[in-house]
DSSP file (Angstrom, degrees, kcal/mol; ACC not computed):
  #  RESIDUE AA STRUCTURE BP1 BP2  ACC     N-H-->O    O-->H-N    N-H-->O    O-->H-N    TCO  KAPPA ALPHA  PHI   PSI    X-CA   Y-CA   Z-CA
    1    1 A X              0   0    0      0, 0.0     2,-0.2     0, 0.0     7,-0.2   0.000 360.0 360.0 360.0 143.6   74.2   47.5   46.9
    2    2 A X     >  -     0   0    0      5,-1.9     4,-1.1     1,-0.1     6,-0.0  -0.531 360.0-143.6 -77.9 139.5   72.4   50.4   45.4
    3    3 A X  T  4 S+     0   0    0     -2,-0.2    -1,-0.1     2,-0.1     0, 0.0   0.660  98.1  42.7 -76.8 -16.6   74.0   53.8   46.0
    4    4 A X  T  4 S+     0   0    0      3,-0.1    -1,-0.1     1,-0.0    -2,-0.0   0.914 129.4  18.7 -92.0 -58.6   70.5   55.5   46.3
    5    5 A X  T  4 S-     0   0    0      2,-0.2    -2,-0.1     6,-0.1     3,-0.1   0.653  90.3-133.1 -93.4 -16.0   68.4   53.1   48.4
    6    6 A X     <  +     0   0    0     -4,-1.1     2,-0.3     1,-0.3    -3,-0.1   0.657  67.2 113.7  74.5  14.9   71.2   51.1   50.0
    7    7 A X        -     0   0    0      4,-0.1    -5,-1.9    -6,-0.0     2,-0.3  -0.805  64.0-121.4-115.3 157.6   69.5   47.7   49.2
    8    8 A X  S    S+     0   0    0     -2,-0.3     2,-0.2     1,-0.3     3,-0.0  -0.915 105.0  24.9-140.0 120.4   70.2   44.8   47.0
    9    9 A X  S    S-     0   0    0     -2,-0.3    -1,-0.3     2,-0.0     3,-0.1   0.643 119.2 -96.4 -69.8 171.4   68.2   44.3   45.1
   10   10 A X        -     0   0    0     -2,-0.2     2,-0.1     6,-0.1    -2,-0.1  -0.118  37.8-101.7 -54.0 146.4   66.8   47.8   44.9
   11   11 A X    >   -     0   0    0      1,-0.1     3,-2.5    -4,-0.1     6,-0.3  -0.482  36.6-114.4 -60.2 138.8   63.8   48.7   47.0
   12   12 A X  T 3  S+     0   0    0      1,-0.3    -1,-0.1    -2,-0.1     8,-0.1   0.758 116.5  51.9 -52.0 -27.1   60.6   48.7   44.7
   13   13 A X  T 3  S+     0   0    0      3,-0.0    -1,-0.3    -8,-0.0     2,-0.2   0.471  85.1 108.9 -91.1  -1.2   60.3   52.5   45.2
   14   14 A X  S X  S-     0   0    0     -3,-2.5     3,-2.0     1,-0.1    -4,-0.0  -0.546  75.2-129.9 -74.1 137.2   63.9   53.3   44.3
   15   15 A X  T 3  S+     0   0    0      1,-0.3    -1,-0.1    -2,-0.2    -3,-0.0   0.699 109.4  55.7 -61.6 -18.3   64.4   55.0   41.0
   16   16 A X  T 3  S+     0   0    0     -5,-0.1    -1,-0.3     2,-0.0    -6,-0.1   0.498  82.6 111.6 -86.9  -6.0   67.0   52.4   40.1
   17   17 A X  S <  S-     0   0    0     -3,-2.0     3,-0.1    -6,-0.3    -6,-0.1  -0.392  75.4-109.9 -69.2 144.6   64.6   49.5   40.7
   18   18 A X        -     0   0    0      1,-0.1     2,-0.1    -8,-0.1    -1,-0.1  -0.315  40.7 -92.3 -67.8 159.8   63.6   47.6   37.6
   19   19 A X        -     0   0    0      1,-0.1    -1,-0.1    15,-0.0     3,-0.1  -0.445  50.9 -95.9 -69.8 146.8   60.0   47.9   36.3
   20   20 A X        -     0   0    0      1,-0.1    -1,-0.1    15,-0.1    16,-0.0  -0.177  56.6 -78.1 -57.3 158.4   57.6   45.3   37.7
   21   21 A X        -     0   0    0     13,-0.1    14,-2.8     1,-0.1     2,-0.4  -0.292  46.3-117.7 -60.9 136.9   57.0   42.2   35.4
   22   22 A X  E     +A   34   0A   0     12,-0.2    12,-0.3     1,-0.2    -1,-0.1  -0.653  34.0 175.4 -77.5 131.9   54.7   42.8   32.5
   23   23 A X  E     +     0   0A   0     10,-3.3     2,-0.3    -2,-0.4    11,-0.2   0.800  63.0   1.8-104.2 -44.1   51.6   40.6   32.8
   24   24 A X  E     -A   33   0A   0      9,-1.7     9,-3.1     7,-0.0     2,-0.4  -0.813  66.9-117.4-134.1 173.2   49.5   41.7   29.8
   25   25 A X  E     -A   32   0A   0      7,-0.3    21,-0.5    -2,-0.3     7,-0.2  -0.987  34.5-117.0-117.0 129.0   49.6   44.2   27.0
   26   26 A X  B  >  -b   46   0B   0      5,-2.9     4,-1.4    -2,-0.4    21,-0.2  -0.464  13.6-148.3 -67.5 128.6   47.0   47.0   26.9
   27   27 A X  T  4 S+     0   0    0     19,-3.1    -1,-0.2    -2,-0.2    20,-0.1   0.642  94.5  45.6 -72.9 -14.3   44.7   46.6   23.8
   28   28 A X  T  4 S+     0   0    0     18,-0.3    -1,-0.1     3,-0.1    19,-0.1   0.911 129.8  14.8 -94.3 -55.6   44.3   50.5   23.7
   29   29 A X  T  4 S-     0   0    0      2,-0.1    -2,-0.1    19,-0.0     3,-0.1   0.590  90.0-132.5-100.3  -9.5   47.8   52.0   24.2
   30   30 A X     <  +     0   0    0     -4,-1.4     2,-0.2     1,-0.3    -3,-0.1   0.582  62.4 131.8  69.1  12.3   49.8   48.8   23.6
   31   31 A X        -     0   0    0      1,-0.1    -5,-2.9    -6,-0.1    -1,-0.3  -0.538  66.4 -90.6 -87.7 159.4   51.9   49.4   26.7
   32   32 A X  E     -A   25   0A   0     -7,-0.2     2,-0.7    -2,-0.2    -7,-0.3  -0.396  25.7-139.2 -71.4 146.9   52.5   46.6   29.2
   33   33 A X  E     -A   24   0A   0     -9,-3.1   -10,-3.3    -2,-0.1    -9,-1.7  -0.946  35.1-150.0-102.9 119.1   50.1   46.2   32.1
   34   34 A X  E >   -A   22   0A   0     -2,-0.7     3,-3.3   -12,-0.3   -12,-0.2  -0.488  24.8 -73.9-100.8 160.1   52.5   45.4   34.9
   35   35 A X  T 3  S+     0   0    0    -14,-2.8    -1,-0.2     1,-0.3   -15,-0.1  -0.236 123.3  21.1 -48.3 125.0   52.3   43.4   38.1
   36   36 A X  T 3  S+     0   0    0      1,-0.3    -1,-0.3    -3,-0.1     2,-0.2   0.197  92.8 128.9  97.2 -15.3   50.2   45.4   40.5
   37   37 A X    <   -     0   0    0     -3,-3.3    -1,-0.3     1,-0.1     2,-0.3  -0.487  59.7-123.4 -71.2 141.1   48.4   47.5   37.9
   38   38 A X        +     0   0    0     -2,-0.2    11,-1.7    -3,-0.1     2,-0.3  -0.656  42.3 169.5 -79.5 143.4   44.6   47.7   37.9
   39   39 A X  E     -C   48   0B   0     -2,-0.3     2,-0.3     9,-0.2     9,-0.2  -0.939  32.2-131.8-147.2 166.0   43.0   46.6   34.6
   40   40 A X  E     -C   47   0B   0      7,-2.5     7,-2.8    -2,-0.3     2,-0.4  -0.912  17.3-156.4-116.0 151.2   39.8   45.7   32.8
   41   41 A X  E     +C   46   0B   0     -2,-0.3     2,-0.4     5,-0.2     5,-0.2  -1.000  15.0 173.3-128.1 130.8   39.4   42.5   30.7
   42   42 A X  E >  S-C   45   0B   0      3,-2.3     3,-2.1    -2,-0.4    -2,-0.0  -0.962  70.0 -21.1-140.7 118.6   36.8   42.4   28.0
   43   43 A X  T 3  S-     0   0    0     -2,-0.4     3,-0.1     1,-0.3    -1,-0.0   0.861 128.3 -48.2  53.5  40.5   36.4   39.5   25.5
   44   44 A X  T 3  S+     0   0    0      1,-0.3     2,-0.4     0, 0.0    -1,-0.3   0.419 115.0 114.5  82.1  -1.8   40.0   38.5   26.0
   45   45 A X  E <   - C   0  42B   0     -3,-2.1    -3,-2.3   -21,-0.0     2,-0.4  -0.822  53.8-147.2-100.9 143.6   41.5   42.0   25.7
   46   46 A X  E     -bC  26  41B   0    -21,-0.5   -19,-3.1    -2,-0.4     2,-0.4  -0.871  14.3-173.9-111.7 141.4   43.2   43.7   28.6
   47   47 A X  E     - C   0  40B   0     -7,-2.8    -7,-2.5    -2,-0.4   -21,-0.1  -0.996  31.3-111.7-136.6 138.1   43.1   47.4   29.2
   48   48 A X  E  >  - C   0  39B   0     -2,-0.4     4,-2.6    -9,-0.2    -9,-0.2  -0.337  40.3-114.0 -57.0 151.5   44.8   49.7   31.8
   49   49 A X  H  > S+     0   0    0    -11,-1.7     4,-2.5     1,-0.2     5,-0.2   0.938 117.0  46.8 -60.1 -46.5   42.1   51.0   34.1
   50   50 A X  H  > S+     0   0    0    -12,-0.2     4,-2.7     1,-0.2    -1,-0.2   0.914 111.5  50.7 -61.9 -44.8   42.7   54.6   32.8
   51   51 A X  H  > S+     0   0    0      2,-0.2     4,-1.2     1,-0.2    -1,-0.2   0.909 113.1  46.3 -59.3 -42.6   42.7   53.5   29.1
   52   52 A X  H >X S+     0   0    0     -4,-2.6     4,-0.8     2,-0.2     3,-0.6   0.957 114.6  45.1 -62.7 -52.6   39.5   51.7   29.6
   53   53 A X  H 3< S+     0   0    0     -4,-2.5     3,-0.4     1,-0.2     4,-0.2   0.857 113.6  50.7 -64.1 -36.0   37.7   54.4   31.4
   54   54 A X  H 3< S+     0   0    0     -4,-2.7    -1,-0.2    -5,-0.2    -2,-0.2   0.752 125.3  27.7 -69.6 -24.9   39.0   57.1   29.0
   55   55 A X  H <X S+     0   0    0     -4,-1.2     4,-2.3    -3,-0.6     5,-0.2   0.199  80.4 121.9-124.8  15.1   37.8   55.0   26.0
   56   56 A X  H  X S+     0   0    0     -4,-0.8     4,-2.9    -3,-0.4     5,-0.3   0.854  72.8  53.7 -54.8 -46.1   34.9   53.0   27.3
   57   57 A X  H  > S+     0   0    0     -4,-0.2     4,-2.2     1,-0.2    -1,-0.2   0.956 113.7  43.1 -55.4 -51.9   32.2   54.3   24.9
   58   58 A X  H  > S+     0   0    0      2,-0.2     4,-2.3     1,-0.2    -1,-0.2   0.875 114.4  50.1 -61.7 -39.5   34.3   53.3   21.8
   59   59 A X  H  X S+     0   0    0     -4,-2.3     4,-3.5     2,-0.2     5,-0.5   0.951 111.6  48.3 -65.8 -48.2   35.3   50.0   23.3
   60   60 A X  H  X S+     0   0    0     -4,-2.9     6,-1.6     1,-0.2     4,-1.6   0.856 111.8  49.8 -63.5 -33.9   31.7   49.1   24.1
   61   61 A X  H  X S+     0   0    0     -4,-2.2     4,-0.9    -5,-0.3    -1,-0.2   0.949 118.2  39.1 -68.2 -46.2   30.6   50.0   20.6
   62   62 A X  H  < S+     0   0    0     -4,-2.3    -2,-0.2    -5,-0.2    -3,-0.2   0.934 127.2  31.8 -69.9 -45.4   33.3   48.0   19.0
   63   63 A X  H  < S+     0   0    0     -4,-3.5    -3,-0.2    -5,-0.2    -2,-0.2   0.852 131.3  26.3 -85.2 -37.0   33.3   45.0   21.3
   64   64 A X  H  < S-     0   0    0     -4,-1.6    -3,-0.2    -5,-0.5    -2,-0.1   0.411  99.8-113.5-114.0   3.0   29.7   44.7   22.4
   65   65 A X     <  +     0   0    0     -4,-0.9    -4,-0.2    -5,-0.3    -3,-0.1   0.749  50.2 173.6  72.0  25.0   27.7   46.3   19.6
   66   66 A X        -     0   0    0     -6,-1.6     2,-0.4    -9,-0.1    -1,-0.2  -0.324  20.8-141.6 -61.7 147.8   26.5   49.2   21.7
   67   67 A X        -     0   0    0      2,-0.0     2,-0.5     0, 0.0    -1,-0.1  -0.957   9.9-158.6-121.6 134.2   24.6   51.7   19.6
   68   68 A X        +     0   0    0     -2,-0.4     2,-0.3     2,-0.0   -11,-0.0  -0.909  25.3 158.5-108.6 132.8   24.8   55.5   20.1
   69   69 A X        -     0   0    0     -2,-0.5     2,-0.5     0, 0.0    -2,-0.0  -0.889  39.7-117.0-144.2 176.8   21.9   57.6   18.7
   70   70 A X        -     0   0    0     -2,-0.3     2,-0.1     2,-0.0    -2,-0.0  -0.986  35.1-122.6-119.3 123.1   20.2   60.9   19.0
   71   71 A X        -     0   0    0     -2,-0.5     2,-0.4     2,-0.0     3,-0.1  -0.414  27.5-176.0 -66.8 136.8   16.5   60.9   20.1
   72   72 A X    >   -     0   0    0     -2,-0.1     3,-1.6     1,-0.1    -1,-0.0  -0.927  16.3-163.9-139.8 108.5   14.1   62.4   17.7
   73   73 A X  G >  S+     0   0    0     -2,-0.4     3,-0.9     1,-0.3    -1,-0.1   0.700  88.5  66.6 -68.7 -18.6   10.5   62.6   18.9
   74   74 A X  G 3  S+     0   0    0      1,-0.2    -1,-0.3     2,-0.1    -3,-0.0   0.694  95.7  57.8 -71.7 -17.6    9.3   63.3   15.2
   75   75 A X  G <         0   0    0     -3,-1.6    -1,-0.2     1,-0.2    -2,-0.2   0.165 360.0 360.0-103.7  18.4   10.4   59.7   14.3
   76   76 A X    <         0   0    0     -3,-0.9    -1,-0.2     0, 0.0    -2,-0.1   0.505 360.0 360.0 -85.5 360.0    8.2   57.8   16.7
């Protein structure tokens, strides 16, 4: 029985509880995406929700061929 939460096995919110099972590895930060985490999947790569949202432009350019440019009216 845990000395903090009083349960065996530990309650999931107990600091002594083991980390949830890893399901995927984030293609951005290389850390595990654990059971219960929100994620994005693109072309077979998995990303933590925060990693994807923080890096979406770069991921879309790399994976989907998105193009970034600067409009120039003189070049029409």
